[in-house]
TILOSE-409757 format. One line per 3 residues: number of its first residue (from 1); their letters; for each residue x negated, z negated, y of N, C-alpha, C, O. Coordinates in nm, 2 decimals. Layout:
# residues N
NUM	A	X:Z:Y:X:Z:Y:X:Z:Y:X:Z:Y; ...
***
This chain:
# residues 116
1	MFT	0.56:-0.06:-1.46:0.59:0.08:-1.42:0.51:0.18:-1.51:0.40:0.14:-1.56; 0.56:0.29:-1.53:0.49:0.40:-1.60:0.47:0.52:-1.51:0.57:0.55:-1.44; 0.36:0.57:-1.51:0.33:0.69:-1.42:0.25:0.80:-1.49:0.18:0.77:-1.59
4	VHD	0.26:0.92:-1.45:0.19:1.03:-1.49:0.11:1.08:-1.37:0.17:1.11:-1.27; -0.02:1.10:-1.38:-0.10:1.15:-1.28:-0.17:1.28:-1.32:-0.21:1.29:-1.44; -0.18:1.38:-1.23:-0.25:1.50:-1.26:-0.34:1.53:-1.14:-0.30:1.53:-1.03
7	LCT	-0.47:1.54:-1.17:-0.57:1.57:-1.06:-0.64:1.70:-1.10:-0.71:1.71:-1.20; -0.62:1.80:-1.01:-0.69:1.93:-1.03:-0.80:1.95:-0.92:-0.77:1.94:-0.80; -0.92:1.96:-0.96:-1.03:1.97:-0.87:-1.10:2.11:-0.88:-1.13:2.15:-0.99
10	ILL	-1.11:2.18:-0.77:-1.18:2.31:-0.77:-1.32:2.28:-0.72:-1.34:2.23:-0.61; -1.42:2.31:-0.80:-1.56:2.29:-0.76:-1.62:2.41:-0.70:-1.61:2.52:-0.76; -1.67:2.40:-0.58:-1.73:2.51:-0.51:-1.85:2.57:-0.59:-1.92:2.50:-0.66
13	ATR	-1.88:2.70:-0.56:-1.99:2.76:-0.63:-2.12:2.70:-0.59:-2.14:2.67:-0.47; -2.21:2.68:-0.69:-2.34:2.64:-0.67:-2.44:2.74:-0.72:-2.43:2.78:-0.84; -2.53:2.78:-0.64:-2.62:2.89:-0.68:-2.54:3.01:-0.73:-2.45:3.06:-0.66
16	DGG	-2.57:3.05:-0.85:-2.50:3.17:-0.91:-2.40:3.12:-1.02:-2.35:3.21:-1.10; -2.37:3.00:-1.02:-2.28:2.94:-1.13:-2.13:2.98:-1.11:-2.06:2.97:-1.21; -2.09:3.01:-0.99:-1.95:3.04:-0.97:-1.87:2.92:-0.95:-1.92:2.80:-0.96
19	LGV	-1.74:2.94:-0.93:-1.65:2.83:-0.92:-1.63:2.75:-1.05:-1.65:2.80:-1.16; -1.59:2.62:-1.03:-1.56:2.54:-1.15:-1.42:2.48:-1.13:-1.37:2.47:-1.02; -1.36:2.44:-1.24:-1.23:2.38:-1.24:-1.24:2.25:-1.33:-1.29:2.26:-1.44
22	YNQ	-1.18:2.14:-1.28:-1.17:2.02:-1.36:-1.03:1.97:-1.34:-0.99:1.93:-1.23; -0.95:1.96:-1.45:-0.81:1.91:-1.44:-0.80:1.80:-1.53:-0.83:1.80:-1.65; -0.75:1.68:-1.48:-0.74:1.56:-1.55:-0.60:1.51:-1.54:-0.54:1.50:-1.43
25	TSL	-0.54:1.47:-1.66:-0.40:1.42:-1.66:-0.40:1.29:-1.73:-0.47:1.27:-1.84; -0.33:1.19:-1.68:-0.33:1.06:-1.74:-0.18:1.00:-1.75:-0.10:1.04:-1.67; -0.16:0.92:-1.84:-0.04:0.85:-1.86:-0.07:0.70:-1.85:-0.14:0.64:-1.93
28	DVG	-0.02:0.64:-1.74:-0.06:0.50:-1.70:0.05:0.40:-1.71:0.17:0.44:-1.70; 0.01:0.28:-1.73:0.10:0.16:-1.72:0.05:0.08:-1.60:-0.07:0.06:-1.59; 0.14:0.02:-1.52:0.09:-0.05:-1.41:0.19:-0.15:-1.36:0.29:-0.18:-1.42
31	VAW	0.15:-0.21:-1.25:0.23:-0.31:-1.18:0.25:-0.26:-1.03:0.16:-0.21:-0.97; 0.37:-0.28:-0.98:0.40:-0.24:-0.85:0.45:-0.36:-0.76:0.51:-0.45:-0.82; 0.42:-0.36:-0.64:0.47:-0.45:-0.54:0.52:-0.38:-0.42:0.51:-0.25:-0.42
34	EDG	0.58:-0.44:-0.32:0.65:-0.38:-0.21:0.55:-0.28:-0.14:0.60:-0.17:-0.10; 0.43:-0.31:-0.12:0.34:-0.23:-0.04:0.23:-0.16:-0.12:0.12:-0.13:-0.07; 0.25:-0.14:-0.25:0.15:-0.07:-0.33:0.17:-0.08:-0.48:0.27:-0.13:-0.53
37	HFS	0.07:-0.03:-0.55:0.08:-0.04:-0.70:-0.06:-0.02:-0.76:-0.15:0.04:-0.69; -0.08:-0.07:-0.88:-0.21:-0.05:-0.96:-0.17:0.00:-1.09:-0.07:-0.05:-1.15; -0.24:0.10:-1.14:-0.21:0.15:-1.28:-0.34:0.19:-1.35:-0.44:0.21:-1.29
40	LGP	-0.33:0.19:-1.48:-0.44:0.21:-1.57:-0.40:0.27:-1.70:-0.29:0.24:-1.75; -0.47:0.37:-1.75:-0.43:0.43:-1.88:-0.53:0.54:-1.93:-0.63:0.57:-1.86; -0.49:0.59:-2.05:-0.58:0.70:-2.10:-0.56:0.83:-2.03:-0.45:0.85:-1.97
43	SIG	-0.65:0.92:-2.05:-0.64:1.05:-1.99:-0.71:1.16:-2.07:-0.78:1.13:-2.17; -0.67:1.28:-2.04:-0.73:1.40:-2.10:-0.77:1.49:-1.99:-0.70:1.51:-1.90; -0.89:1.55:-2.01:-0.94:1.64:-1.90:-0.98:1.78:-1.96:-1.02:1.79:-2.08
46	LYD	-0.95:1.88:-1.89:-0.99:2.02:-1.92:-1.09:2.07:-1.82:-1.06:2.05:-1.70; -1.20:2.12:-1.86:-1.30:2.16:-1.76:-1.37:2.29:-1.79:-1.38:2.33:-1.91; -1.41:2.36:-1.69:-1.49:2.49:-1.70:-1.57:2.49:-1.57:-1.51:2.52:-1.46
49	MPS	-1.70:2.46:-1.58:-1.77:2.45:-1.46:-1.92:2.49:-1.48:-1.97:2.48:-1.59; -1.99:2.52:-1.37:-2.14:2.53:-1.39:-2.20:2.40:-1.40:-2.15:2.30:-1.34; -2.31:2.39:-1.47:-2.39:2.27:-1.49:-2.53:2.30:-1.51:-2.57:2.40:-1.56
52	CGV	-2.62:2.21:-1.46:-2.76:2.23:-1.48:-2.82:2.11:-1.54:-2.79:1.99:-1.51; -2.91:2.13:-1.64:-2.98:2.03:-1.71:-3.13:2.03:-1.65:-3.15:2.08:-1.55; -3.22:1.97:-1.73:-3.35:1.96:-1.68:-3.42:2.09:-1.68:-3.50:2.13:-1.59
55	ALC	-3.39:2.18:-1.78:-3.47:2.30:-1.80:-3.39:2.43:-1.76:-3.45:2.52:-1.72; -3.25:2.43:-1.77:-3.18:2.55:-1.75:-3.04:2.52:-1.70:-2.99:2.40:-1.71; -2.97:2.62:-1.64:-2.84:2.61:-1.59:-2.75:2.70:-1.67:-2.79:2.80:-1.73
58	GRV	-2.62:2.67:-1.68:-2.52:2.75:-1.74:-2.38:2.70:-1.72:-2.36:2.61:-1.63; -2.28:2.75:-1.79:-2.14:2.70:-1.78:-2.11:2.61:-1.90:-2.16:2.63:-2.01; -2.03:2.51:-1.87:-1.98:2.42:-1.97:-1.82:2.43:-1.96:-1.77:2.43:-1.86
61	AGV	-1.76:2.42:-2.08:-1.61:2.42:-2.08:-1.57:2.34:-2.20:-1.64:2.33:-2.30; -1.45:2.28:-2.19:-1.40:2.20:-2.30:-1.29:2.11:-2.27:-1.23:2.12:-2.16; -1.26:2.02:-2.36:-1.16:1.92:-2.35:-1.23:1.78:-2.36:-1.31:1.76:-2.45
64	AIG	-1.19:1.68:-2.28:-1.25:1.55:-2.28:-1.14:1.44:-2.27:-1.05:1.46:-2.20; -1.16:1.33:-2.35:-1.08:1.22:-2.34:-1.14:1.11:-2.25:-1.26:1.11:-2.23; -1.06:1.02:-2.20:-1.12:0.92:-2.11:-1.02:0.82:-2.06:-0.92:0.79:-2.13
67	GHA	-1.04:0.77:-1.94:-0.96:0.67:-1.88:-0.94:0.69:-1.73:-1.02:0.76:-1.67; -0.84:0.63:-1.68:-0.80:0.65:-1.54:-0.75:0.51:-1.48:-0.68:0.44:-1.55; -0.79:0.48:-1.36:-0.73:0.37:-1.29:-0.70:0.41:-1.14:-0.78:0.49:-1.09
70	QVN	-0.60:0.36:-1.09:-0.56:0.40:-0.95:-0.49:0.28:-0.88:-0.42:0.21:-0.94; -0.52:0.26:-0.75:-0.46:0.17:-0.67:-0.41:0.24:-0.54:-0.49:0.31:-0.48; -0.29:0.22:-0.51:-0.23:0.27:-0.38:-0.18:0.15:-0.30:-0.12:0.06:-0.35
73	SYF	-0.21:0.16:-0.17:-0.17:0.05:-0.07:-0.11:0.12:0.05:-0.17:0.21:0.11; 0.02:0.08:0.08:0.09:0.14:0.19:0.09:0.05:0.31:0.14:-0.07:0.29; 0.05:0.10:0.42:0.03:0.01:0.54:0.12:0.05:0.66:0.13:-0.02:0.75
76	AGP	0.18:0.17:0.65:0.26:0.22:0.76:0.38:0.29:0.71:0.39:0.42:0.71; 0.47:0.22:0.65:0.59:0.28:0.59:0.55:0.36:0.46:0.49:0.30:0.37; 0.58:0.49:0.46:0.54:0.57:0.34:0.39:0.61:0.34:0.34:0.67:0.25
79	LGW	0.32:0.59:0.45:0.18:0.63:0.46:0.08:0.52:0.41:0.10:0.40:0.44; -0.01:0.56:0.33:-0.11:0.46:0.28:-0.24:0.52:0.24:-0.28:0.63:0.28; -0.31:0.44:0.16:-0.44:0.48:0.11:-0.44:0.47:-0.04:-0.39:0.38:-0.10
82	STS	-0.50:0.57:-0.11:-0.51:0.57:-0.25:-0.66:0.58:-0.30:-0.74:0.66:-0.24; -0.69:0.51:-0.40:-0.82:0.52:-0.46:-0.80:0.53:-0.61:-0.73:0.46:-0.67; -0.87:0.63:-0.67:-0.85:0.67:-0.81:-0.99:0.69:-0.87:-1.08:0.75:-0.81
85	AHV	-1.00:0.63:-0.99:-1.13:0.65:-1.06:-1.10:0.70:-1.20:-1.01:0.66:-1.27; -1.19:0.79:-1.25:-1.17:0.85:-1.38:-1.31:0.85:-1.45:-1.41:0.87:-1.39; -1.30:0.84:-1.58:-1.42:0.86:-1.66:-1.38:0.94:-1.78:-1.28:0.91:-1.85
88	QWL	-1.45:1.04:-1.82:-1.42:1.13:-1.93:-1.55:1.14:-2.02:-1.66:1.15:-1.97; -1.53:1.13:-2.15:-1.64:1.15:-2.24:-1.64:1.29:-2.30:-1.54:1.33:-2.36; -1.74:1.36:-2.27:-1.76:1.50:-2.30:-1.82:1.51:-2.44:-1.93:1.46:-2.46
91	GGD	-1.76:1.58:-2.53:-1.81:1.59:-2.67:-1.90:1.71:-2.68:-1.91:1.80:-2.60; -1.97:1.71:-2.79:-2.06:1.82:-2.83:-2.20:1.81:-2.76:-2.22:1.73:-2.67; -2.29:1.89:-2.80:-2.42:1.90:-2.74:-2.43:2.03:-2.66:-2.39:2.14:-2.71
94	SPV	-2.48:2.02:-2.54:-2.50:2.13:-2.46:-2.64:2.13:-2.40:-2.68:2.02:-2.34; -2.71:2.24:-2.40:-2.85:2.23:-2.34:-2.85:2.22:-2.19:-2.95:2.19:-2.13; -2.73:2.25:-2.12:-2.72:2.25:-1.98:-2.65:2.12:-1.93:-2.65:2.10:-1.81
97	LPG	-2.58:2.05:-2.01:-2.51:1.93:-1.97:-2.60:1.81:-1.98:-2.65:1.77:-2.08; -2.63:1.74:-1.86:-2.73:1.64:-1.86:-2.68:1.51:-1.93:-2.76:1.42:-1.96; -2.55:1.49:-1.95:-2.50:1.37:-2.01:-2.37:1.39:-2.09:-2.33:1.51:-2.09
100	HAA	-2.32:1.29:-2.14:-2.19:1.30:-2.21:-2.07:1.24:-2.14:-1.97:1.21:-2.21; -2.08:1.21:-2.01:-1.98:1.15:-1.94:-1.96:1.21:-1.80:-2.06:1.25:-1.74; -1.84:1.22:-1.76:-1.81:1.27:-1.62:-1.74:1.16:-1.55:-1.64:1.10:-1.60
103	FVV	-1.78:1.12:-1.43:-1.72:1.02:-1.34:-1.67:1.08:-1.22:-1.74:1.16:-1.15; -1.55:1.06:-1.18:-1.49:1.11:-1.06:-1.42:0.99:-0.99:-1.34:0.92:-1.05; -1.45:0.97:-0.86:-1.38:0.88:-0.77:-1.33:0.95:-0.66:-1.40:1.03:-0.59
106	VAG	-1.20:0.94:-0.63:-1.13:1.01:-0.52:-1.06:0.90:-0.44:-1.00:0.81:-0.49; -1.08:0.91:-0.30:-1.01:0.82:-0.21:-0.96:0.90:-0.09:-1.02:0.99:-0.04; -0.84:0.86:-0.04:-0.79:0.93:0.07:-0.64:0.89:0.10:-0.59:0.80:0.03
109	PVL	-0.59:0.95:0.21:-0.45:0.91:0.24:-0.35:0.96:0.14:-0.37:1.05:0.06; -0.24:0.88:0.13:-0.13:0.91:0.04:0.00:0.89:0.11:0.02:0.81:0.19; 0.10:0.97:0.07:0.23:0.97:0.12:0.33:0.94:0.01:0.33:1.01:-0.10
112	RWI	0.41:0.83:0.02:0.50:0.79:-0.09:0.64:0.85:-0.07:0.70:0.84:0.04; 0.69:0.91:-0.18:0.83:0.96:-0.18:0.91:0.87:-0.27:0.86:0.83:-0.38; 1.02:0.83:-0.23:1.11:0.75:-0.31:1.24:0.82:-0.34:1.31:0.87:-0.25
115	IE	1.27:0.84:-0.47:1.39:0.90:-0.52:1.48:0.80:-0.57:1.45:0.73:-0.66; 1.60:0.79:-0.51:1.70:0.69:-0.56:1.82:0.76:-0.62:1.91:0.69:-0.66
***
């Protein structure tokens, strides 16, 4: 199976940094079975968020490449559970960015739509 995933995360304000936005889109290849599926593929992320390093805080913004994996399991008809993991490599040097990678893991209920 081929899938396209888009995850938009709104990051709440921390201190005086204001709101942040992280949007990640991936194009995955996977395998499906009757009660679920697993997919894996490359991704691209756009971000604009507050960040703090050891010495100072500020905003970081940019584009990042990475990878995505997701597994969905359906246990009550169209209702199920989804777990998704992302890693993005953030380029460039920033005095406020503590590292060059962002990791996001999201888990929660999922509802399956079938279009025939």
